[in-house]
N, C-alpha and C positions, 0 to 999 in steps of 0.2 A: 264787491268789496264790503266788508263788515264796517258798520259805523261805530264810532266811539261814543260811549254814553256820556251823561252829564259830568261836568267838571267836578273833581274832588274839592273838598273844602280848602285845602292848602293852596290849590291853584286859583280859586276864587279870591283868595286874600292877597295874591301877588299884585304888584303895581300894574297899571294899565300899559305902561311902556313896554312890558314884556308879553303883551297879549299875542302878538303875531308869532313870536318865536315859540311860545308855549303851545299854541294851536298846532303849529307845524310839527312839534315834537310828538304831541299826542296822536296826530293823524298818522304820522309815518310809523308809529309803533305797530299799526295794524299789519303792515307788510314788512316785518323786521328783516326778512331775508334780503331786502334791498333797502334797508333803512338808511344807510349812509349815502347811497346813491340818490335817494329821494331827498334827503336833507340838502345835498349839494344842488340838485337840479332845481329845487324850489327856493334856493337862496337862503335856506335855514342853516346850512353847514358852514364850516370854515374852509378856507382855500385849500385845495389839495385833497379834500375828502373824497372826491369822485375817483381818485386813483387808488384808494385804499380798498382792499378786499374785505368783504364781510365773511367771517367764518362762523360756523354753527355746529352745535352738538346737542343731542337730546339730554335732558336732565333726568328723565325717568324711563322706565322700560315700556311705557305706552307711547313715548315720543310726542305727547301733547304738551309737555312742559319742555322748554328748550332755552338754551343760552346762545346769544349772538354776540360777536365782538369784533372790533377793529383795533389795529395797533398803529400808534403814531410814534415812530422812532425819533422824530425830531424833538417832541416834548417828553418822550419816554413815558407814555401813558397808554393805558388800554381802556377803551370805552365798551361797557357791557350793556346788554339789554336782555333781561331774563323774562320769559313768558311763562305764566302759570295758568293752566286751565282749571281753576279751582271750583267754580260754582258755589263758593262758600259765602259767608256772611260779609257785610260791608266792614266789619270790624277785624277781619283777618290781619295777621301780621306776616311779613315775608322777610326771609334772611338769605342772602347769597354771600358766600365768602370762600375762604381758602384754608387748607390745613396741610401739614407735612405729609400725612399718610392717609387722608380721607376721613379722619375722625372728626366728630362734631364737638368734642371737648378739646380744649387747647387750640381753638381755631380763631380766625379773624373774619368778622361778618359785617356786611353793610345791611342795615335793617330798615324796612319801611313798616310803620305801624300807625294805627288809628286809635286815638284816645277815646275816652268815654263821652267826650263832647262832640266827637266826629271830626276832629282836626287831625290832619296827617302829619306825622313826624318822620324824619329820616336821620339815622345816626350811624356812626362808626362804632362798632362794639367788638368785644372779644369774649371768649368763653374760657373758664379755667378748667382744670383737669376733672372737676366734678360736674362740668356742664352748666355752670351758672353764668348767665350773661351779665356783663358789665359794660358801661359806656366808657369808651376810650377818652382820656383827657385831651388827646389830639384827634381832631376830626379830619380824616383823610379820605373819606368817601365823598367825592366831589361831583358837581353837576347832577345832583339827584333829580329825578323826575318820575312821575308815575301816571299811568293811564289805565282805565278800565274798559273792557269790551262788553258788549251785550252777552249775556249768559254767564257773567261772573268772572271772565278771564281778566288777567291783569298783566301789564308790562311795566317792569321796573328798570330804569336806566341809571347808571352812575359811571363815573370815571375814577380809575385808580392809577397812581404813578407806579412804575416798576418798583422803585425804591422810595418809600415815604420817609426814610431815615428814623422811623419809630421802631427801633430794634426790639423793644420790649413787647410790643403788642401787635405790630403789623407784619403780615406775610411779605416776603421779598419775592417778587415775580421775576423768575429767571428763565433762561433757556432750559429745555427739557420738559418733563411732565409736571403739570399742575393738577392737584386734586381740588376740584370745585365742590364745595359742600353747600347744601341749601336746606331750608326748613320753612314750613308753613304752620301757623298756629292760629288759634281763635282768641277773640277779645270779647268785649272792649277792655282796654288796658288804661291804667293811670300812669304807668311807667314801664319801660323795658328792663330797667335795672332789676336784677334778681330773678328774671325769667329763667326757667330751666330748659335745657335741651329736651328733657323727657316730657315737657309740656307741649311740644310740637305735635300737631296732628299728623303731619307727614314730613319726612325728611329723606335725603338721599345724597349720593356722591357721584361725580363723574370725573374721569381723567381726560385731560386734553393737553395738547401742546399749544399754549397761548401765543408764544412769540415765534412767529413764522419768519423765515428768511425772506428778504425783499429781493426777488430775482426778476430780471427782465424777461418778457415773454419770449418763448422759443417757437419758431415757425415749424409746423409739422411738414414732413416731406410730402410731395405731390402724390406719390404712391404709398399708401399706408392701409393696412388691414386692421380692423378692430375685431379682436377675438375676445368674446365674453367667456370667462372661466367661472361658471356658476354652479352652485348646488341646485338640485332639482327637487322642488316640492318637499322640503324637509319638514316633517312634523316635529317642531322644536319641543324637546322634552320639558316638562314642568319642573326643571331642576335649576338651581341657581347658576351652575356653570356646566356648559357642554362644549366639548371640542369635536367638531364634525369634519370628517375627511371625505373628499370626493376625488377619485383618481379617474382621469380621462386622457384620451389621445388628442393631440393638437389637431384641429380641423383645418390644417394649412399645409401646403407642400413646402417642407423645410429641407429638401434634399440638397439645397445650397444655402450659404450663409445669409441670414437676415439680421436686422438689429431691432431690439425693443427700444423705443425712443420715449415712451410715456406709459404710465398706468394710473388707473383711478378706480374708485369704488363704484359698484352698481348695487344700490341698496333699495329693496322694496320699501315703499312708504310705511306699510304696516309693521316692518321690522326695524325701523330706525332706532328704537330704544334698546333693542336686544342684540343686534349685530355689533359686537364690541371691537374686534379686530380680526384681520384675515391675512393669510400668507399663501403665496403660490410657490410650490417647490418643484424643481426639475428632478425627474427620476434618473439618477446617475447610473446608467448601465449601458451595455453594448447596443448598437443601433438596431440589431435584429432581436433583442430581448423583448419579450412580450410581458408587460406588467398587468396583473389582474385588475380589471375595473372594480372599483369599490365605492360604495356610498353608505357611510355609517359612522358611528362614534370612533374617534381616533384611537382610543385606548381599549377598544373591544377585543375580546379573544377571537372574534370572527374575522378581524382584519387580516388579510393575507400577508404572510411574512415577507413576500417579495416586494410589497409596497414600502418596506422600511428603507429602500434605497432612495425614496422620494424625499430628499432632505436638503437639497441645495436651493437656497432662497433665490427666487427670481423677482418677486414683488411682495410688498407688505404694506398694509393699510391699517390705521386705527382711527377711532372716532375723532372727528374734527379735522382730519388730515385733508389737505388739498391734493390735487393730482401731483404725482411725482414725475417731473420732466427732466430728461437727460440734457446735458449741455449740447448746444447745437453741433459741436464737432465730434460727438461721441455717442455710441449706443451699445447696449448690452448684446453681445453676439449670441445667437441661437441658430441651430440648423447646421447643415453640412452632412457629408456622407457618414460621419461617425456619430451623429446626434440621435439620441433616443427620443422619440416623439411623445412620450408619456409625461404628464405633469400631475400634480396633486394640489387641490385647494383645501386649505384648513380654515374653518370658520369658528371663531370663539363666540358662543352665545352667552350673554350675561343676562340672567333672568331672575333677579332677586325677588320679584313679585310672584314668582312661580306661576306665571300665566299659562293657561292651557289653550289648546286649539290653534296655536300659531302655525302657519305653513309658510316656509321661506324659500326663495330662489335667488338669493343675493350672491355676490361674488366680486371679482375684479376684472376690469376691462384692460386688455393689453393692446398697445398700438405697435404694430410690427411692420417694418418696411424692408423691401428687397434692395432698396437703394442704400447700401451701407455707407456710413459716414467715414470721415477721415480716420478716426481712431476707434478701436474696440475698447469698450470699458471692461474692467475686470473687478474682481472682489478678492480682497486679502483678509484672512482671518488673523486677528491680533488677540493677545490675551493669554489664557491658560490652556495648556494641552488638556484634552478630554481624558483624564486619568484619575484613578483613585489615590494617586500620590498626594494630591492636594485636598485636604480635608478640613472641615470646620467643626470645632468642638461644640457640644450642646450648651444651652443656657447663656449664649453670648448676645449681648445687646448690640455690639458693633465690632465685628471681626473682619479684618481686611486681608485680601489676597491680591498679589500683583503678578501679572504675566508680562514678559519682556519680549520685545522684538529688538534685539541688540544691534549695535553698529556693525559688527562683523557680518551679520546676515544681510542687511541692506547694502553693505559695501560690495558684496559679490552678486547681488540680485537686481539692484536698481540701476538704470543707465545714468550716465553723467548728467543728463538734462533733468533727471528726476521724474516723478510722477505727480499728477494733480489729483488730490482726493477731494471729492465734491459731496459725498454722501456717507452716511454711517447708520448702522443698526446695532444698538447695544443689546446685550443678551445675557441674562442669568436665568436661573429657575426660581423656585418659590421663596427662597430666603433672601434674595438680593434686594437691596434698598438704595444703592447709589453706585454709579459707574462713571469713570472718566478716563481719558487717555491723554497722557502728557507727551509732548514732543520735545526731544532733547537733541541738541547739536553741539558737539565738542564740550559737553558738560553744562552748556547754557540751556535753561528751560525756555522754550518758545511758547507762544499762545497754544492753548490746549486744542486737541483735535476734536473732542466732543465731551460733553458732561451732562449728566442727569442726576441731580441731587435728590430727586423724589421718584426714582425709578420703580416701576412695577412690571413684573413679568406678564401681567394681564393687559399691558398696553404697549404693544411692540409695533413699530413701524420703521421703515427706512426714511431717514430724515435728511434733507438737504442741509449742508453746512451753511452758516451765515456767510462765510467766505471760503472759497476753495483753498486748500492747504497744499503747498508744494513740499514734498518729501524728497530729500537728496540722498545719494549713497553715503553711508556713514552716519546717518541720523538714527536715533533710537526712539522707540515708541513704547511707553509703559502704560498698560491698562490695569487699573485698580478697581476692585469690586468690594463693596461693603455688604456684610450679611448680618441678619438678625436671626438667631436660632434659640431665642428665649423659650419658645414653645416646643422645642425638640428635646427628647430625653436621651437620644443617642447621637453618636458622631454622624455628620453629614459628609459623605464621600463625594469626590468629583466623579462625574460620569454622565451618561446619556439619559438615564431615567429622570422623570420629572421630580422625583424625590431626591435625586442626586443634585449636584451643583455644577455650574459652568461660570465662566467669566470671559466673555468674547465681545469684541468689537469687529463687526463685518464692515470693512471700509470699501466704498465704491470709488473707483479712480480711472484714469486713463493716462497714457496709452497702456494697454494690457501688456504685462510682462510675465515671465515664467513663475515668479514667486506667488504662491497661493496661501501658504500657512507660515506664519512667523510667530510662534507661541513657545512658551516655556513651562517647565515644572521644576520642582526641587530635584537636584541630582540624586541618583540612586545611592551613591556613596554617602552623602550627607544624611539621607533618610535612614539608611541602615545603621549609621552611627547613632542617630537619635533613638531608634528602637533599642539598640544595645545599651545605651545610657539608661533608658527607662527600666530595663531589666536589672541591670547591675546596681544602680544607685537608688531606684525608686521601688524595686521589688515588684514591678508589674510583669505580667505574663506575656511579654513581647520577645521576639526573637528574629534575627536577620533571616532565618530560614523559613519563617512563616510568610504567608501571603500578606501583602500590604493591607488589604481590607481587614484581615484577622487582627493584625497588629494594632490598627486604629480602634478596633472595637474592644480590645482587652482592657486598656487602662480605665481607671476611674478619673473622669475629666474634672478635676478641681480647678478653681480659678487660677491657681499658680501654674499648674501644668498647661493650661490653655495659653497663658502669657508666655511661657517658655517655648511652646510650639510656634507661636507667632514670631518670636525672636529667631527661632531656627529658620523659619521661612525667609525672614528678612535678611539673614546673614549668609544663607546657603549659596553655593554655586548652583549653576543651572544646567538642566538638560534641555537643549534647544531643538525645536522643530523648525528648521529653515528649509521648507519643502517646496518643490515644484508641484505643478498641477497633476503630474503623474504619481505623486506620493513619494518620489525619491528626494532625498536631501541634497542640497548643494554640496559640492566637495568640501571636505574639512572635518575636523574633530569638533563635534558640537556638544560633547559631554564636559561637565565641570567648567563651563564658561562663567566668568564673573558677571554679576548683574550690573546694570547701568547705574551709575551714581550721578545725581544732579548736584553739580558744584555751585551753580549760580541760579537761584530760584527767581521766578518771575514775580514781581510785586503784585499784590492784589489789585483788582480793578479800582480805579478812582471813583469816589462817590461825591456827589454834590450835596453835601450835608453841612448846614450851619446850625449851631446850637440855638434852639428856640427857647428864649427866656420866658418864664411865667409872667403873666400880666400882674401888675401891682394892684 
């Protein structure tokens, strides 16, 4: 075990009554992966700490700097411990914080700094759009502490409330993705006020899901096989972003039905900072179809075309994610006489430092049992149909599209007892910034199914819901996606390509039913009328006889035309995909269906905020 070096000045200045707790804090930072457990076991922690899980994620692509955190839902706080392997001077300053999209400007930071006299200070700060650091009038970085290791490493701990009620300066910690930003700079300093982000010696960003659902442990079956789906000795390119695909055949007899009951990451220690997220896809083809084995870049021209059928998600992991465990009464069915045994692992390598020479064999471990549980779990696709009928104009800061699963579809496809949704994977491509799914029953909005206000396509995982949601026949589900196309010169069409767009919520539920796709798009009739209007009234070269993609690319997309298109989407009737797993629609006329209207909205979540009066 590494020893902690001599106390910093600020610790020496603290009162003798805090000596025991301070030593306990500094010592336990050495083993941060079990920090909370050690705090509890040595009497340094608060009651209940031993039951809280410690989560972790690397902060840089070397994995030597990392963040650890625990969540206390009772006090609605998150305790952070950030480790930096700096080897720098004793006057370095460190900042850890949060921002909406991972930018260091317009961010909220907790800063530790050492002044020119050697005294340590800890402050709640914020940065403006130019990257200038200012001290917040309200100090909401609580329980600050710091320790140094031999070799120059440092551990910085602090606590933040989910909601500090400082709406002007502080980041609101919510469910979904959080962009953690960090900086390291040199000193000595006489003040942090006026420091610039550009003066940092090193800085970075990491996406994590901070608020994890508190779920009781689920016992694994007695008979369970652990199948490691791994890439094999990949020479990771010295590029910032690489998507690597590996197609393999399942090394297990799946001639009869099994259940997946759990999955988790298997990450090589040397790759901790670069393996960003991973997904396992099933190759949807006939049982006797042979899929070419492949190991290479996902978007390479050399990737066999037949591997394109490998697109049904079985498992997904992202940095900081805990193992995904199915409810005790359900499992994801795989196998059987009609099951194709080929699967594909996709690994996203994030290598902003352009490191060379890395060799990786990471992946996902599946837990599979032949002792099937009471219920088969299933997956339903909600949101927008994969079609070019739904398009996003260029130069849009925030453009929204909504996909509907209407009451008529759930009425004919969901049994009277309903289904229990326990997991969700939100999905867009490169321009998506926010996604949420609303749950509506008889015009009344119920608690949302899932929401991510800081969504990134580069951070995708299947997430357990905080509470399972029961959906009944006649309920409606509305999935809304927000997009930013400010950097795009041309229209963005809906479709499968990474440069096209999607808006999907893959929901995991039980018991499995026939419904697999409940998505919508603008009706053909309304879209043709819109293109006719553009031609006759706006003198644009659109025509109902032209292909949809051609019509969308003809107009000059002015701000006014973009607003009108959005209004058309909002008011149009729908073309519904209410489909079985066979691809067939449920009986009925699914064209020109009215969209769901929310008559009674849910009030916003209550906040425990009282106005803080300035001191006289």
